[in-house]
PDB file of N, H, CA, C and O in Angstrom:
ATOM      1  N   MET A   1       0.934  -1.219  -0.109  1.00  0.00           N
ATOM      2  CA  MET A   1       0.130   0.060  -0.083  1.00  0.00           C
ATOM      3  C   MET A   1       0.540   1.393   0.021  1.00  0.00           C
ATOM      4  O   MET A   1       1.143   1.517   1.087  1.00  0.00           O
ATOM      5  N   THR A   2       0.495   2.375  -0.555  1.00  0.00           N
ATOM      6  H   THR A   2       0.006   2.274  -1.421  1.00  0.00           H
ATOM      7  CA  THR A   2       1.182   3.469  -0.739  1.00  0.00           C
ATOM      8  C   THR A   2       1.182   4.177   0.797  1.00  0.00           C
ATOM      9  O   THR A   2       0.556   3.673   1.730  1.00  0.00           O
ATOM     10  N   GLU A   3       1.956   5.392   0.922  1.00  0.00           N
ATOM     11  H   GLU A   3       2.465   5.802   0.164  1.00  0.00           H
ATOM     12  CA  GLU A   3       1.987   6.227   2.071  1.00  0.00           C
ATOM     13  C   GLU A   3       0.496   6.775   2.603  1.00  0.00           C
ATOM     14  O   GLU A   3       0.007   6.854   3.731  1.00  0.00           O
ATOM     15  N   GLU A   4      -0.025   7.132   1.202  1.00  0.00           N
ATOM     16  H   GLU A   4       0.372   7.068   0.286  1.00  0.00           H
ATOM     17  CA  GLU A   4      -1.577   7.915   1.738  1.00  0.00           C
ATOM     18  C   GLU A   4      -2.176   6.972   2.331  1.00  0.00           C
ATOM     19  O   GLU A   4      -2.646   7.136   3.457  1.00  0.00           O
ATOM     20  N   GLN A   5      -2.282   5.528   1.504  1.00  0.00           N
ATOM     21  H   GLN A   5      -1.900   5.395   0.589  1.00  0.00           H
ATOM     22  CA  GLN A   5      -3.472   4.874   1.662  1.00  0.00           C
ATOM     23  C   GLN A   5      -3.107   4.000   3.598  1.00  0.00           C
ATOM     24  O   GLN A   5      -4.011   3.661   4.361  1.00  0.00           O
ATOM     25  N   ALA A   6      -1.417   3.843   3.924  1.00  0.00           N
ATOM     26  H   ALA A   6      -0.683   4.119   3.304  1.00  0.00           H
ATOM     27  CA  ALA A   6      -1.661   3.616   5.085  1.00  0.00           C
ATOM     28  C   ALA A   6      -1.958   4.703   6.311  1.00  0.00           C
ATOM     29  O   ALA A   6      -2.217   4.325   7.454  1.00  0.00           O
ATOM     30  N   ASN A   7      -1.886   6.090   5.925  1.00  0.00           N
ATOM     31  H   ASN A   7      -1.675   6.397   4.997  1.00  0.00           H
ATOM     32  CA  ASN A   7      -2.111   6.903   6.592  1.00  0.00           C
ATOM     33  C   ASN A   7      -3.795   7.114   6.753  1.00  0.00           C
ATOM     34  O   ASN A   7      -4.350   7.559   7.758  1.00  0.00           O
ATOM     35  N   ALA A   8      -4.413   6.703   5.577  1.00  0.00           N
ATOM     36  H   ALA A   8      -3.962   6.341   4.761  1.00  0.00           H
ATOM     37  CA  ALA A   8      -6.042   6.894   5.670  1.00  0.00           C
ATOM     38  C   ALA A   8      -6.739   5.722   6.856  1.00  0.00           C
ATOM     39  O   ALA A   8      -7.628   5.938   7.681  1.00  0.00           O
ATOM     40  N   VAL A   9      -5.892   4.302   6.560  1.00  0.00           N
ATOM     41  H   VAL A   9      -5.170   4.127   5.890  1.00  0.00           H
ATOM     42  CA  VAL A   9      -6.155   2.836   6.872  1.00  0.00           C
ATOM     43  C   VAL A   9      -6.084   3.581   8.268  1.00  0.00           C
ATOM     44  O   VAL A   9      -7.094   3.783   8.943  1.00  0.00           O
ATOM     45  N   ALA A  10      -4.334   4.123   8.792  1.00  0.00           N
ATOM     46  H   ALA A  10      -3.514   3.960   8.244  1.00  0.00           H
ATOM     47  CA  ALA A  10      -4.654   3.879  10.385  1.00  0.00           C
ATOM     48  C   ALA A  10      -5.400   4.941  11.061  1.00  0.00           C
ATOM     49  O   ALA A  10      -5.914   4.846  12.175  1.00  0.00           O
ATOM     50  N   SER A  11      -5.410   5.782  10.423  1.00  0.00           N
ATOM     51  H   SER A  11      -4.992   5.858   9.518  1.00  0.00           H
ATOM     52  CA  SER A  11      -6.711   6.864  10.715  1.00  0.00           C
ATOM     53  C   SER A  11      -7.976   6.420  10.840  1.00  0.00           C
ATOM     54  O   SER A  11      -8.850   6.821  11.608  1.00  0.00           O
ATOM     55  N   ALA A  12      -8.014   5.553  10.021  1.00  0.00           N
ATOM     56  H   ALA A  12      -7.304   5.227   9.397  1.00  0.00           H
ATOM     57  CA  ALA A  12      -9.850   5.098  10.352  1.00  0.00           C
ATOM     58  C   ALA A  12      -9.621   3.877  11.555  1.00  0.00           C
ATOM     59  O   ALA A  12     -10.654   3.551  12.140  1.00  0.00           O
ATOM     60  N   LEU A  13      -8.591   3.313  11.891  1.00  0.00           N
ATOM     61  H   LEU A  13      -7.752   3.578  11.416  1.00  0.00           H
ATOM     62  CA  LEU A  13      -8.512   2.023  12.742  1.00  0.00           C
ATOM     63  C   LEU A  13      -7.487   2.567  13.925  1.00  0.00           C
ATOM     64  O   LEU A  13      -6.741   1.736  14.444  1.00  0.00           O
ATOM     65  N   SER A  14      -7.439   3.885  14.340  1.00  0.00           N
ATOM     66  H   SER A  14      -8.044   4.560  13.919  1.00  0.00           H
ATOM     67  CA  SER A  14      -6.572   4.407  15.015  1.00  0.00           C
ATOM     68  C   SER A  14      -5.283   3.723  15.412  1.00  0.00           C
ATOM     69  O   SER A  14      -4.927   3.543  16.577  1.00  0.00           O
ATOM     70  N   GLY A  15      -4.431   3.258  14.020  1.00  0.00           N
ATOM     71  H   GLY A  15      -4.720   3.404  13.074  1.00  0.00           H
ATOM     72  CA  GLY A  15      -3.110   2.941  14.361  1.00  0.00           C
ATOM     73  C   GLY A  15      -2.053   3.574  14.006  1.00  0.00           C
ATOM     74  O   GLY A  15      -2.020   4.791  14.193  1.00  0.00           O
ATOM     75  N   THR A  16      -0.902   2.878  13.390  1.00  0.00           N
ATOM     76  H   THR A  16      -0.929   1.890  13.238  1.00  0.00           H
ATOM     77  CA  THR A  16       0.376   3.727  13.620  1.00  0.00           C
ATOM     78  C   THR A  16       0.637   3.390  11.814  1.00  0.00           C
ATOM     79  O   THR A  16       0.698   2.188  11.558  1.00  0.00           O
ATOM     80  N   PRO A  17       0.777   4.291  10.678  1.00  0.00           N
ATOM     81  CA  PRO A  17       1.333   3.783   9.585  1.00  0.00           C
ATOM     82  C   PRO A  17       3.058   3.724   9.772  1.00  0.00           C
ATOM     83  O   PRO A  17       3.870   4.557  10.174  1.00  0.00           O
ATOM     84  N   TRP A  18       3.173   2.490   9.335  1.00  0.00           N
ATOM     85  H   TRP A  18       2.514   1.813   9.008  1.00  0.00           H
ATOM     86  CA  TRP A  18       5.317   2.031   9.380  1.00  0.00           C
ATOM     87  C   TRP A  18       5.887   1.698   8.096  1.00  0.00           C
ATOM     88  O   TRP A  18       5.233   0.896   7.430  1.00  0.00           O
ATOM     89  N   GLN A  19       6.873   2.100   7.643  1.00  0.00           N
ATOM     90  H   GLN A  19       7.404   2.752   8.185  1.00  0.00           H
ATOM     91  CA  GLN A  19       7.150   1.506   6.361  1.00  0.00           C
ATOM     92  C   GLN A  19       8.443   0.679   6.364  1.00  0.00           C
ATOM     93  O   GLN A  19       9.589   1.129   6.355  1.00  0.00           O
ATOM     94  N   SER A  20       8.105  -0.472   6.375  1.00  0.00           N
ATOM     95  H   SER A  20       7.174  -0.837   6.382  1.00  0.00           H
ATOM     96  CA  SER A  20       8.982  -1.378   6.874  1.00  0.00           C
ATOM     97  C   SER A  20       9.985  -1.565   5.550  1.00  0.00           C
ATOM     98  O   SER A  20       9.975  -2.743   5.192  1.00  0.00           O
ATOM     99  N   GLY A  21      10.584  -0.979   4.979  1.00  0.00           N
ATOM    100  H   GLY A  21      10.592  -0.022   5.270  1.00  0.00           H
ATOM    101  CA  GLY A  21      11.772  -0.901   3.659  1.00  0.00           C
ATOM    102  C   GLY A  21      10.525  -1.264   2.834  1.00  0.00           C
ATOM    103  O   GLY A  21       9.398  -1.740   2.976  1.00  0.00           O
ATOM    104  N   GLY A  22      11.861  -0.476   1.310  1.00  0.00           N
ATOM    105  H   GLY A  22      12.776  -0.090   1.194  1.00  0.00           H
ATOM    106  CA  GLY A  22      11.368  -0.713  -0.012  1.00  0.00           C
ATOM    107  C   GLY A  22      10.299  -0.374  -0.509  1.00  0.00           C
ATOM    108  O   GLY A  22       9.628  -0.918  -1.386  1.00  0.00           O
ATOM    109  N   ASP A  23      10.027   1.183   0.463  1.00  0.00           N
ATOM    110  H   ASP A  23      10.572   1.625   1.176  1.00  0.00           H
ATOM    111  CA  ASP A  23       8.608   1.479  -0.010  1.00  0.00           C
ATOM    112  C   ASP A  23       7.606   0.649   0.228  1.00  0.00           C
ATOM    113  O   ASP A  23       6.673   0.838  -0.553  1.00  0.00           O
ATOM    114  N   ILE A  24       7.478   0.036   0.787  1.00  0.00           N
ATOM    115  H   ILE A  24       8.235  -0.118   1.421  1.00  0.00           H
ATOM    116  CA  ILE A  24       6.407  -1.073   1.675  1.00  0.00           C
ATOM    117  C   ILE A  24       5.668  -0.440   2.952  1.00  0.00           C
ATOM    118  O   ILE A  24       6.099  -0.343   4.101  1.00  0.00           O
ATOM    119  N   TRP A  25       4.724  -0.131   2.548  1.00  0.00           N
ATOM    120  H   TRP A  25       4.374  -0.209   1.615  1.00  0.00           H
ATOM    121  CA  TRP A  25       4.211   0.865   3.873  1.00  0.00           C
ATOM    122  C   TRP A  25       2.671  -0.214   4.948  1.00  0.00           C
ATOM    123  O   TRP A  25       1.514  -0.040   4.565  1.00  0.00           O
ATOM    124  N   LEU A  26       2.844  -0.837   5.726  1.00  0.00           N
ATOM    125  H   LEU A  26       3.784  -0.978   6.037  1.00  0.00           H
ATOM    126  CA  LEU A  26       2.029  -1.373   6.807  1.00  0.00           C
ATOM    127  C   LEU A  26       1.347  -0.133   8.134  1.00  0.00           C
ATOM    128  O   LEU A  26       1.836   0.825   8.733  1.00  0.00           O
ATOM    129  N   VAL A  27      -0.144  -0.889   8.126  1.00  0.00           N
ATOM    130  H   VAL A  27      -0.541  -1.668   7.640  1.00  0.00           H
ATOM    131  CA  VAL A  27      -0.488  -0.265   9.270  1.00  0.00           C
ATOM    132  C   VAL A  27      -0.448  -1.563  10.769  1.00  0.00           C
ATOM    133  O   VAL A  27      -0.769  -2.751  10.747  1.00  0.00           O
ATOM    134  N   ILE A  28      -0.011  -0.853  11.739  1.00  0.00           N
ATOM    135  H   ILE A  28       0.250   0.112  11.757  1.00  0.00           H
ATOM    136  CA  ILE A  28       0.160  -1.216  13.231  1.00  0.00           C
ATOM    137  C   ILE A  28      -1.002  -1.047  13.962  1.00  0.00           C
ATOM    138  O   ILE A  28      -1.396   0.118  13.904  1.00  0.00           O
ATOM    139  N   VAL A  29      -1.686  -1.768  14.618  1.00  0.00           N
ATOM    140  H   VAL A  29      -1.366  -2.714  14.666  1.00  0.00           H
ATOM    141  CA  VAL A  29      -2.892  -1.670  15.827  1.00  0.00           C
ATOM    142  C   VAL A  29      -2.723  -2.210  16.587  1.00  0.00           C
ATOM    143  O   VAL A  29      -3.067  -3.392  16.564  1.00  0.00           O
ATOM    144  N   GLU A  30      -2.017  -1.589  17.839  1.00  0.00           N
ATOM    145  H   GLU A  30      -1.738  -0.629  17.857  1.00  0.00           H
ATOM    146  CA  GLU A  30      -2.091  -2.318  18.840  1.00  0.00           C
ATOM    147  C   GLU A  30      -2.995  -2.123  19.836  1.00  0.00           C
ATOM    148  O   GLU A  30      -2.973  -1.120  20.549  1.00  0.00           O
ATOM    149  N   ARG A  31      -4.306  -3.575  20.015  1.00  0.00           N
ATOM    150  H   ARG A  31      -4.324  -4.391  19.436  1.00  0.00           H
ATOM    151  CA  ARG A  31      -4.601  -3.972  20.919  1.00  0.00           C
ATOM    152  C   ARG A  31      -4.935  -3.871  22.248  1.00  0.00           C
ATOM    153  O   ARG A  31      -3.950  -3.899  22.985  1.00  0.00           O
ATOM    154  N   LYS A  32      -6.229  -3.740  22.920  1.00  0.00           N
ATOM    155  H   LYS A  32      -7.029  -3.718  22.321  1.00  0.00           H
ATOM    156  CA  LYS A  32      -6.055  -3.501  24.642  1.00  0.00           C
ATOM    157  C   LYS A  32      -5.306  -4.755  25.147  1.00  0.00           C
ATOM    158  O   LYS A  32      -4.386  -4.659  25.959  1.00  0.00           O
ATOM    159  N   ASP A  33      -5.732  -5.947  24.635  1.00  0.00           N
ATOM    160  H   ASP A  33      -6.479  -6.025  23.976  1.00  0.00           H
ATOM    161  CA  ASP A  33      -4.902  -7.200  25.110  1.00  0.00           C
ATOM    162  C   ASP A  33      -3.807  -7.443  25.120  1.00  0.00           C
ATOM    163  O   ASP A  33      -3.322  -8.345  25.803  1.00  0.00           O
ATOM    164  N   GLY A  34      -2.896  -6.366  24.037  1.00  0.00           N
ATOM    165  H   GLY A  34      -3.291  -5.633  23.482  1.00  0.00           H
ATOM    166  CA  GLY A  34      -1.580  -6.402  23.835  1.00  0.00           C
ATOM    167  C   GLY A  34      -1.356  -6.945  22.788  1.00  0.00           C
ATOM    168  O   GLY A  34      -0.169  -7.072  22.488  1.00  0.00           O
ATOM    169  N   SER A  35      -2.475  -7.501  21.782  1.00  0.00           N
ATOM    170  H   SER A  35      -3.440  -7.398  22.026  1.00  0.00           H
ATOM    171  CA  SER A  35      -2.086  -8.513  20.382  1.00  0.00           C
ATOM    172  C   SER A  35      -1.969  -7.636  19.813  1.00  0.00           C
ATOM    173  O   SER A  35      -2.515  -6.659  20.325  1.00  0.00           O
ATOM    174  N   ILE A  36      -1.199  -7.367  18.396  1.00  0.00           N
ATOM    175  H   ILE A  36      -0.756  -8.161  17.981  1.00  0.00           H
ATOM    176  CA  ILE A  36      -0.986  -6.536  17.631  1.00  0.00           C
ATOM    177  C   ILE A  36      -1.112  -7.247  16.180  1.00  0.00           C
ATOM    178  O   ILE A  36      -0.547  -8.220  15.681  1.00  0.00           O
ATOM    179  N   VAL A  37      -2.392  -6.069  15.581  1.00  0.00           N
ATOM    180  H   VAL A  37      -2.852  -5.278  15.987  1.00  0.00           H
ATOM    181  CA  VAL A  37      -2.742  -6.391  14.341  1.00  0.00           C
ATOM    182  C   VAL A  37      -1.852  -5.675  12.997  1.00  0.00           C
ATOM    183  O   VAL A  37      -1.826  -4.447  12.906  1.00  0.00           O
ATOM    184  N   VAL A  38      -1.188  -6.480  12.053  1.00  0.00           N
ATOM    185  H   VAL A  38      -1.209  -7.477  12.127  1.00  0.00           H
ATOM    186  CA  VAL A  38      -0.257  -5.686  11.115  1.00  0.00           C
ATOM    187  C   VAL A  38      -1.465  -5.862   9.558  1.00  0.00           C
ATOM    188  O   VAL A  38      -2.200  -6.810   9.280  1.00  0.00           O
ATOM    189  N   ILE A  39      -1.319  -4.957   9.043  1.00  0.00           N
ATOM    190  H   ILE A  39      -0.722  -4.187   9.269  1.00  0.00           H
ATOM    191  CA  ILE A  39      -2.317  -4.784   8.017  1.00  0.00           C
ATOM    192  C   ILE A  39      -1.240  -4.700   6.476  1.00  0.00           C
ATOM    193  O   ILE A  39      -0.338  -3.919   6.780  1.00  0.00           O
ATOM    194  N   SER A  40      -1.091  -5.029   5.495  1.00  0.00           N
ATOM    195  H   SER A  40      -1.823  -5.663   5.249  1.00  0.00           H
ATOM    196  CA  SER A  40      -1.214  -4.633   4.333  1.00  0.00           C
ATOM    197  C   SER A  40      -1.454  -4.739   3.266  1.00  0.00           C
ATOM    198  O   SER A  40      -2.041  -5.820   3.306  1.00  0.00           O
ATOM    199  N   ASP A  41      -1.465  -4.484   2.385  1.00  0.00           N
ATOM    200  H   ASP A  41      -0.988  -3.606   2.352  1.00  0.00           H
ATOM    201  CA  ASP A  41      -2.571  -4.617   1.108  1.00  0.00           C
ATOM    202  C   ASP A  41      -2.394  -6.044   0.523  1.00  0.00           C
ATOM    203  O   ASP A  41      -3.107  -6.424  -0.406  1.00  0.00           O
ATOM    204  N   GLU A  42      -1.525  -6.757   1.023  1.00  0.00           N
ATOM    205  H   GLU A  42      -0.946  -6.449   1.777  1.00  0.00           H
ATOM    206  CA  GLU A  42      -1.769  -8.467   0.808  1.00  0.00           C
ATOM    207  C   GLU A  42      -2.306  -8.969   1.925  1.00  0.00           C
ATOM    208  O   GLU A  42      -3.350  -9.520   1.575  1.00  0.00           O
ATOM    209  N   SER A  43      -2.111  -9.113   3.444  1.00  0.00           N
ATOM    210  H   SER A  43      -1.262  -8.666   3.728  1.00  0.00           H
ATOM    211  CA  SER A  43      -2.434  -9.779   3.767  1.00  0.00           C
ATOM    212  C   SER A  43      -3.012  -8.610   5.536  1.00  0.00           C
ATOM    213  O   SER A  43      -2.920  -7.408   5.782  1.00  0.00           O
ATOM    214  N   ILE A  44      -3.458  -9.584   6.190  1.00  0.00           N
ATOM    215  H   ILE A  44      -3.533 -10.561   5.990  1.00  0.00           H
ATOM    216  CA  ILE A  44      -3.788  -9.215   7.565  1.00  0.00           C
ATOM    217  C   ILE A  44      -3.456  -9.999   8.656  1.00  0.00           C
ATOM    218  O   ILE A  44      -4.034 -11.074   8.492  1.00  0.00           O
ATOM    219  N   CYS A  45      -2.827 -10.013   9.676  1.00  0.00           N
ATOM    220  H   CYS A  45      -2.358  -9.140   9.809  1.00  0.00           H
ATOM    221  CA  CYS A  45      -1.991 -11.180  10.737  1.00  0.00           C
ATOM    222  C   CYS A  45      -2.011 -10.421  12.238  1.00  0.00           C
ATOM    223  O   CYS A  45      -1.377  -9.435  12.614  1.00  0.00           O
ATOM    224  N   VAL A  46      -2.681 -10.999  12.729  1.00  0.00           N
ATOM    225  H   VAL A  46      -3.197 -11.800  12.424  1.00  0.00           H
ATOM    226  CA  VAL A  46      -2.755 -10.840  14.408  1.00  0.00           C
ATOM    227  C   VAL A  46      -1.392 -11.684  14.824  1.00  0.00           C
ATOM    228  O   VAL A  46      -0.976 -12.819  14.590  1.00  0.00           O
ATOM    229  N   TYR A  47      -0.786 -10.223  15.766  1.00  0.00           N
ATOM    230  H   TYR A  47      -1.124  -9.302  15.956  1.00  0.00           H
ATOM    231  CA  TYR A  47       0.165 -11.335  16.572  1.00  0.00           C
ATOM    232  C   TYR A  47       0.010 -10.959  18.280  1.00  0.00           C
ATOM    233  O   TYR A  47      -0.296  -9.868  18.763  1.00  0.00           O
ATOM    234  N   ALA A  48       0.392 -12.494  19.145  1.00  0.00           N
ATOM    235  H   ALA A  48       0.641 -13.379  18.753  1.00  0.00           H
ATOM    236  CA  ALA A  48      -0.222 -12.235  20.504  1.00  0.00           C
ATOM    237  C   ALA A  48       0.390 -11.130  21.156  1.00  0.00           C
ATOM    238  O   ALA A  48      -0.207 -10.388  21.936  1.00  0.00           O
ATOM    239  N   ASN A  49       1.836 -11.004  20.764  1.00  0.00           N
ATOM    240  H   ASN A  49       2.320 -11.607  20.130  1.00  0.00           H
ATOM    241  CA  ASN A  49       2.922  -9.728  21.404  1.00  0.00           C
ATOM    242  C   ASN A  49       3.889  -9.219  20.538  1.00  0.00           C
ATOM    243  O   ASN A  49       4.083  -9.704  19.423  1.00  0.00           O
ATOM    244  N   GLN A  50       4.510  -8.265  20.990  1.00  0.00           N
ATOM    245  H   GLN A  50       4.352  -7.872  21.896  1.00  0.00           H
ATOM    246  CA  GLN A  50       5.681  -7.580  20.450  1.00  0.00           C
ATOM    247  C   GLN A  50       6.633  -8.801  20.094  1.00  0.00           C
ATOM    248  O   GLN A  50       7.088  -8.821  18.950  1.00  0.00           O
ATOM    249  N   GLU A  51       6.895  -9.581  20.767  1.00  0.00           N
ATOM    250  H   GLU A  51       6.525  -9.564  21.696  1.00  0.00           H
ATOM    251  CA  GLU A  51       8.113 -10.348  20.551  1.00  0.00           C
ATOM    252  C   GLU A  51       7.543 -11.530  19.641  1.00  0.00           C
ATOM    253  O   GLU A  51       8.413 -11.780  18.807  1.00  0.00           O
ATOM    254  N   CYS A  52       6.606 -12.229  19.491  1.00  0.00           N
ATOM    255  H   CYS A  52       5.900 -12.026  20.169  1.00  0.00           H
ATOM    256  CA  CYS A  52       6.000 -12.906  18.260  1.00  0.00           C
ATOM    257  C   CYS A  52       5.744 -11.958  16.914  1.00  0.00           C
ATOM    258  O   CYS A  52       5.667 -12.444  15.785  1.00  0.00           O
ATOM    259  N   LEU A  53       5.619 -10.449  17.213  1.00  0.00           N
ATOM    260  H   LEU A  53       5.682 -10.054  18.129  1.00  0.00           H
ATOM    261  CA  LEU A  53       5.645  -9.509  15.511  1.00  0.00           C
ATOM    262  C   LEU A  53       7.218  -9.793  15.722  1.00  0.00           C
ATOM    263  O   LEU A  53       7.495 -10.814  15.093  1.00  0.00           O
ATOM    264  N   ASP A  54       8.188  -9.341  16.282  1.00  0.00           N
ATOM    265  H   ASP A  54       7.963  -8.512  16.793  1.00  0.00           H
ATOM    266  CA  ASP A  54       9.240  -9.424  16.241  1.00  0.00           C
ATOM    267  C   ASP A  54      10.013 -10.906  15.508  1.00  0.00           C
ATOM    268  O   ASP A  54      10.810 -10.850  14.572  1.00  0.00           O
ATOM    269  N   GLY A  55       9.655 -11.908  16.042  1.00  0.00           N
ATOM    270  H   GLY A  55       9.008 -11.954  16.804  1.00  0.00           H
ATOM    271  CA  GLY A  55       9.851 -13.146  15.687  1.00  0.00           C
ATOM    272  C   GLY A  55       9.304 -13.791  14.090  1.00  0.00           C
ATOM    273  O   GLY A  55       9.700 -14.781  13.474  1.00  0.00           O
ATOM    274  N   GLY A  56       8.355 -12.883  13.786  1.00  0.00           N
ATOM    275  H   GLY A  56       8.033 -12.079  14.287  1.00  0.00           H
ATOM    276  CA  GLY A  56       7.310 -13.132  12.327  1.00  0.00           C
ATOM    277  C   GLY A  56       6.252 -14.115  12.705  1.00  0.00           C
ATOM    278  O   GLY A  56       5.827 -14.802  11.776  1.00  0.00           O
ATOM    279  N   GLN A  57       5.649 -14.351  14.114  1.00  0.00           N
ATOM    280  H   GLN A  57       5.994 -13.792  14.869  1.00  0.00           H
ATOM    281  CA  GLN A  57       5.017 -15.764  14.103  1.00  0.00           C
ATOM    282  C   GLN A  57       3.418 -15.134  14.249  1.00  0.00           C
ATOM    283  O   GLN A  57       3.187 -14.827  15.418  1.00  0.00           O
ATOM    284  N   PRO A  58       2.743 -14.982  13.700  1.00  0.00           N
ATOM    285  CA  PRO A  58       1.471 -14.670  13.493  1.00  0.00           C
ATOM    286  C   PRO A  58       0.528 -15.468  13.981  1.00  0.00           C
ATOM    287  O   PRO A  58       0.508 -16.633  13.584  1.00  0.00           O
ATOM    288  N   ASP A  59      -0.184 -15.137  14.680  1.00  0.00           N
ATOM    289  H   ASP A  59      -0.168 -14.191  15.003  1.00  0.00           H
ATOM    290  CA  ASP A  59      -1.527 -16.294  15.233  1.00  0.00           C
ATOM    291  C   ASP A  59      -2.634 -16.421  14.534  1.00  0.00           C
ATOM    292  O   ASP A  59      -3.400 -17.356  14.764  1.00  0.00           O
ATOM    293  N   GLN A  60      -2.868 -15.566  13.643  1.00  0.00           N
ATOM    294  H   GLN A  60      -2.245 -14.806  13.456  1.00  0.00           H
ATOM    295  CA  GLN A  60      -3.793 -15.283  12.723  1.00  0.00           C
ATOM    296  C   GLN A  60      -3.247 -14.711  11.400  1.00  0.00           C
ATOM    297  O   GLN A  60      -2.644 -13.638  11.432  1.00  0.00           O
ATOM    298  N   PHE A  61      -3.406 -15.299  10.363  1.00  0.00           N
ATOM    299  H   PHE A  61      -3.896 -16.170  10.337  1.00  0.00           H
ATOM    300  CA  PHE A  61      -3.128 -14.874   8.999  1.00  0.00           C
ATOM    301  C   PHE A  61      -4.542 -14.864   7.974  1.00  0.00           C
ATOM    302  O   PHE A  61      -5.266 -15.855   7.881  1.00  0.00           O
ATOM    303  N   ILE A  62      -4.714 -13.993   7.472  1.00  0.00           N
ATOM    304  H   ILE A  62      -4.125 -13.188   7.547  1.00  0.00           H
ATOM    305  CA  ILE A  62      -6.018 -13.603   6.340  1.00  0.00           C
ATOM    306  C   ILE A  62      -4.994 -13.116   5.289  1.00  0.00           C
ATOM    307  O   ILE A  62      -4.157 -12.241   5.511  1.00  0.00           O
ATOM    308  N   SER A  63      -5.191 -13.946   3.819  1.00  0.00           N
ATOM    309  H   SER A  63      -5.870 -14.657   3.639  1.00  0.00           H
ATOM    310  CA  SER A  63      -4.460 -13.331   2.612  1.00  0.00           C
ATOM    311  C   SER A  63      -5.650 -12.476   1.786  1.00  0.00           C
ATOM    312  O   SER A  63      -6.739 -12.855   1.357  1.00  0.00           O
ATOM    313  N   LEU A  64      -5.021 -11.232   1.745  1.00  0.00           N
ATOM    314  H   LEU A  64      -4.136 -10.924   2.094  1.00  0.00           H
ATOM    315  CA  LEU A  64      -6.086 -10.395   0.857  1.00  0.00           C
ATOM    316  C   LEU A  64      -6.012 -10.557  -0.709  1.00  0.00           C
ATOM    317  O   LEU A  64      -6.755  -9.962  -1.491  1.00  0.00           O
ATOM    318  N   ASP A  65      -4.894 -11.551  -1.105  1.00  0.00           N
ATOM    319  H   ASP A  65      -4.291 -12.034  -0.470  1.00  0.00           H
ATOM    320  CA  ASP A  65      -4.820 -11.569  -2.720  1.00  0.00           C
ATOM    321  C   ASP A  65      -6.352 -13.060  -3.014  1.00  0.00           C
ATOM    322  O   ASP A  65      -6.531 -14.182  -2.542  1.00  0.00           O
ATOM    323  N   ALA A  66      -6.819 -12.520  -3.634  1.00  0.00           N
ATOM    324  H   ALA A  66      -6.674 -11.608  -4.017  1.00  0.00           H
ATOM    325  CA  ALA A  66      -7.913 -13.477  -3.802  1.00  0.00           C
ATOM    326  C   ALA A  66      -7.605 -14.853  -4.823  1.00  0.00           C
ATOM    327  O   ALA A  66      -8.187 -15.935  -4.902  1.00  0.00           O
ATOM    328  N   ALA A  67      -6.759 -14.453  -5.348  1.00  0.00           N
ATOM    329  H   ALA A  67      -6.286 -13.574  -5.284  1.00  0.00           H
ATOM    330  CA  ALA A  67      -6.229 -15.977  -6.061  1.00  0.00           C
ATOM    331  C   ALA A  67      -5.311 -16.793  -5.372  1.00  0.00           C
ATOM    332  O   ALA A  67      -4.862 -17.832  -5.857  1.00  0.00           O
ATOM    333  N   ASN A  68      -4.932 -16.236  -3.934  1.00  0.00           N
ATOM    334  H   ASN A  68      -5.296 -15.392  -3.540  1.00  0.00           H
ATOM    335  CA  ASN A  68      -4.157 -17.236  -2.789  1.00  0.00           C
ATOM    336  C   ASN A  68      -4.720 -16.751  -1.603  1.00  0.00           C
ATOM    337  O   ASN A  68      -4.190 -16.496  -0.521  1.00  0.00           O
ATOM    338  N   ALA A  69      -6.262 -16.639  -2.108  1.00  0.00           N
ATOM    339  H   ALA A  69      -6.691 -16.847  -2.986  1.00  0.00           H
ATOM    340  CA  ALA A  69      -6.631 -16.478  -0.653  1.00  0.00           C
ATOM    341  C   ALA A  69      -6.341 -17.750   0.751  1.00  0.00           C
ATOM    342  O   ALA A  69      -6.635 -18.928   0.547  1.00  0.00           O
ATOM    343  N   ALA A  70      -5.874 -17.392   1.823  1.00  0.00           N
ATOM    344  H   ALA A  70      -5.635 -16.435   1.988  1.00  0.00           H
ATOM    345  CA  ALA A  70      -5.747 -18.629   2.348  1.00  0.00           C
ATOM    346  C   ALA A  70      -5.869 -17.702   4.309  1.00  0.00           C
ATOM    347  O   ALA A  70      -5.464 -16.581   4.617  1.00  0.00           O
ATOM    348  N   THR A  71      -6.462 -18.597   5.070  1.00  0.00           N
ATOM    349  H   THR A  71      -6.791 -19.507   4.820  1.00  0.00           H
ATOM    350  CA  THR A  71      -6.673 -18.311   6.480  1.00  0.00           C
ATOM    351  C   THR A  71      -6.169 -19.020   7.241  1.00  0.00           C
ATOM    352  O   THR A  71      -6.209 -20.189   6.858  1.00  0.00           O
ATOM    353  N   SER A  72      -5.421 -18.796   8.707  1.00  0.00           N
ATOM    354  H   SER A  72      -5.388 -17.846   9.018  1.00  0.00           H
ATOM    355  CA  SER A  72      -5.041 -19.428   9.222  1.00  0.00           C
ATOM    356  C   SER A  72      -5.649 -18.976  10.997  1.00  0.00           C
ATOM    357  O   SER A  72      -5.303 -19.658  11.961  1.00  0.00           O
TER     358      SER A  72
END
């Protein structure tokens, strides 16, 4: 997603836009229970906490790519 899109999504969801490198923009939403939702233009991932996010281990994954739709 573009920086403009990330800013709009972050504003709508009370999240934070974040550039992960290579002009890839994500939206980070920290939930009250300590879990973290990461939204990209390809997927939505839910991590139990910052440690799981740092380790790249989502608890839930939803693909937004219709051709490769997958959930877990």
